[in-house]
C-alpha positions as CSV (number, residue, x, y, z in Angstrom):
1,M,-38.2,2.4,-14.9
2,G,-37.7,4.2,-11.8
3,T,-34.3,4.6,-10.8
4,T,-33.5,5.5,-6.6
5,I,-30.1,5.9,-5.0
6,R,-29.9,4.9,-1.1
7,P,-27.2,4.7,1.7
8,A,-25.7,1.4,2.0
9,V,-26.6,1.2,5.6
10,G,-28.7,-0.8,6.6
11,R,-28.8,-2.2,3.4
12,F,-26.1,-4.8,3.2
13,E,-28.6,-7.6,1.5
14,D,-28.6,-5.2,-1.6
15,F,-24.7,-4.8,-1.4
16,Y,-24.7,-8.5,-1.6
17,E,-26.9,-8.7,-4.6
18,V,-24.9,-5.9,-6.4
19,V,-21.2,-7.1,-5.6
20,G,-21.3,-10.4,-3.5
21,V,-19.9,-13.5,-4.9
22,K,-22.6,-16.1,-5.4
23,K,-20.5,-18.9,-6.6
24,P,-19.7,-21.2,-3.8
25,G,-16.1,-20.7,-2.4
26,G,-15.7,-17.8,-4.9
27,L,-13.6,-15.0,-3.4
28,G,-14.0,-11.9,-5.2
29,C,-13.0,-8.2,-4.3
30,W,-16.5,-7.4,-2.0
31,C,-15.2,-4.1,-2.9
32,M,-12.4,-4.4,-0.4
33,S,-9.4,-3.8,-2.6
34,Y,-9.0,-0.1,-1.5
35,R,-10.7,-0.4,1.8
36,D,-8.1,-2.9,3.4
37,S,-7.1,-5.9,1.3
38,R,-5.4,-7.7,3.9
39,V,-8.8,-8.8,4.8
40,S,-8.9,-12.4,3.5
41,G,-11.7,-13.5,1.1
42,P,-13.9,-15.7,3.7
43,D,-13.8,-12.8,6.0
44,R,-15.0,-9.6,3.5
45,P,-18.5,-10.1,3.7
46,A,-18.9,-9.9,7.5
47,F,-16.6,-7.0,7.3
48,M,-18.8,-4.5,4.6
49,E,-21.9,-6.2,6.3
50,E,-20.5,-4.6,9.4
51,L,-19.9,-1.1,7.7
52,C,-23.5,-1.4,6.4
53,R,-24.7,-0.9,9.8
54,A,-23.3,2.4,11.1
55,E,-23.5,5.8,9.1
56,P,-22.0,6.9,6.6
57,G,-21.7,3.4,5.6
58,P,-19.5,2.3,2.7
59,G,-21.4,3.9,-0.4
60,V,-25.0,4.2,-2.2
61,I,-26.9,1.8,-4.3
62,A,-29.1,2.4,-7.4
63,F,-32.4,0.5,-6.9
64,V,-34.2,0.1,-10.5
65,D,-37.8,-0.3,-9.3
66,D,-36.6,-1.5,-6.1
67,T,-34.0,-3.8,-7.7
68,P,-30.7,-3.6,-6.4
69,A,-28.5,-2.7,-9.6
70,G,-25.7,-0.6,-9.1
71,W,-23.2,0.3,-6.6
72,C,-21.0,3.3,-6.0
73,S,-17.9,3.3,-2.8
74,V,-17.9,6.7,-1.6
75,A,-16.5,7.4,1.9
76,P,-13.6,9.3,3.3
77,R,-10.5,9.0,2.1
78,S,-9.1,8.0,5.1
79,S,-11.1,5.0,5.4
80,Y,-9.2,3.8,2.5
81,R,-6.7,2.3,3.6
82,R,-5.0,1.5,0.1
83,L,-5.6,5.3,-1.2
84,M,-3.7,6.7,2.3
85,N,-0.4,4.3,1.5
86,S,-0.6,4.6,-2.2
87,R,2.6,5.3,-4.3
88,T,0.2,6.1,-7.3
89,I,-2.2,8.5,-5.9
90,P,-1.5,11.4,-4.3
91,F,-2.6,13.6,-1.8
92,L,-3.1,17.0,-3.0
93,D,-3.5,18.9,0.0
94,D,-3.8,18.1,4.0
95,Q,-7.9,18.1,3.5
96,D,-9.6,14.8,4.1
97,P,-11.5,14.4,0.7
98,W,-14.4,11.8,0.4
99,S,-13.4,9.2,-2.4
100,V,-14.9,7.6,-4.8
101,V,-13.3,4.3,-5.6
102,C,-15.3,2.1,-7.5
103,F,-18.8,1.5,-9.7
104,V,-20.4,-1.9,-9.9
105,V,-23.2,-2.3,-12.6
106,R,-25.3,-5.3,-12.7
107,P,-25.9,-7.5,-16.1
108,G,-29.4,-6.2,-17.4
109,F,-28.8,-3.3,-16.2
110,R,-25.8,-1.3,-18.1
111,K,-26.1,1.3,-20.7
112,R,-28.9,2.7,-18.9
113,G,-26.9,5.5,-17.6
114,L,-26.4,4.2,-14.0
115,M,-22.8,5.4,-13.1
116,H,-24.9,9.1,-13.9
117,D,-27.1,8.4,-11.3
118,L,-24.4,6.6,-8.8
119,L,-22.2,9.6,-9.4
120,A,-24.9,12.0,-8.8
121,G,-26.0,10.1,-5.4
122,A,-22.4,9.6,-4.3
123,V,-22.4,13.6,-4.6
124,A,-25.4,14.1,-2.7
125,H,-24.5,11.4,0.0
126,A,-20.9,12.7,0.7
127,A,-22.7,16.4,1.5
128,E,-25.0,15.2,3.2
129,H,-22.6,13.9,5.8
130,G,-20.6,16.9,5.8
131,A,-17.6,16.6,3.1
132,S,-16.2,19.5,1.7
133,V,-14.4,18.2,-1.1
134,L,-15.1,14.8,-3.2
135,E,-12.5,13.1,-5.3
136,G,-12.5,10.2,-8.0
137,Y,-9.6,8.8,-9.6
138,P,-11.0,8.3,-13.0
139,M,-9.2,7.0,-16.5
140,E,-8.8,9.1,-19.5
141,L,-10.4,7.8,-22.5
142,Q,-8.3,8.4,-25.3
143,D,-9.6,9.0,-29.0
144,G,-13.3,7.9,-28.1
145,N,-12.6,4.6,-27.1
146,R,-14.7,2.3,-25.1
147,V,-13.8,0.9,-22.1
148,D,-14.4,-2.6,-21.2
149,V,-16.0,-3.6,-18.0
150,I,-13.4,-4.8,-15.8
151,S,-11.3,-1.5,-16.2
152,G,-14.2,0.6,-16.0
153,Y,-14.9,0.5,-12.2
154,V,-13.2,3.6,-11.9
155,G,-15.2,5.7,-14.2
156,T,-13.8,7.8,-16.8
157,T,-13.0,11.4,-16.7
158,E,-16.5,12.5,-19.1
159,L,-18.2,10.9,-16.3
160,F,-16.7,13.0,-13.4
161,E,-16.8,16.5,-15.9
162,A,-20.4,15.8,-16.4
163,H,-21.1,16.3,-12.8
164,G,-18.9,19.2,-11.7
165,F,-15.8,17.6,-11.0
166,H,-12.6,19.3,-12.6
167,V,-9.0,17.7,-13.1
168,A,-6.9,18.6,-9.9
169,G,-3.9,16.7,-10.5
170,P,-2.3,13.7,-12.2
171,T,-1.7,10.3,-11.1
172,T,1.1,7.7,-12.2
173,A,-2.4,5.0,-11.9
174,H,-3.5,3.3,-14.7
175,S,-6.7,1.0,-15.6
176,G,-7.1,-0.7,-18.7
177,H,-3.3,0.6,-19.7
178,R,-4.9,4.4,-19.5
179,P,-3.9,7.4,-17.4
180,R,-6.0,8.1,-14.2
181,W,-6.3,11.7,-13.0
182,I,-7.2,13.0,-9.5
183,M,-10.5,15.1,-10.5
184,R,-12.2,17.2,-7.5
185,R,-15.2,18.9,-6.7
186,E,-15.8,21.0,-4.0
187,L,-19.2,20.6,-2.2
188,T,-21.3,22.8,0.2
189,A,-23.0,21.2,3.0
190,P,-26.7,21.2,3.1
191,Q,-28.6,24.1,4.5
192,M,-30.4,23.2,7.9
193,S,-33.7,24.5,8.5
194,A,-34.0,27.8,10.8
195,D,-37.6,26.0,12.4
């Protein structure tokens, strides 16, 4: 099966397939928890649809044989209200890093390494939009423990290390009772052709 990662710009319907709430009357996060949790449940789809209309968009989508299968939220930290006001995930310096805040992989597509594909795609997406620093806030697995689907949305330190991130600082945040770390990767912007 072929996997491709594409930006969410112009792909709200694909975002909806991965993250959207299908149950009539269901609310859900809609990837709004870090962006702006003040937006009411019924208004969240329209908010995200608007973000999917313009660059840089709210994240990247994994497609397996052209079927939307996974999601990674990646955008400038300054676009995440909760991160800007966080008491548990501190600022390390005065840079405006891009932040990877969550992953979603649909049932039926799990255990295929899509989180690795999504993180690689997030790195490329941030670099293409001029980011110089990319941060994530993953959990630390202890003693080789497995992580449950609900707590694992932030990723693991092992996942981020595999993609060139290093531990840059502590947080007081937790996911699934496990500590989370600020992990960073410095990026270089893609070289423009001289032609």
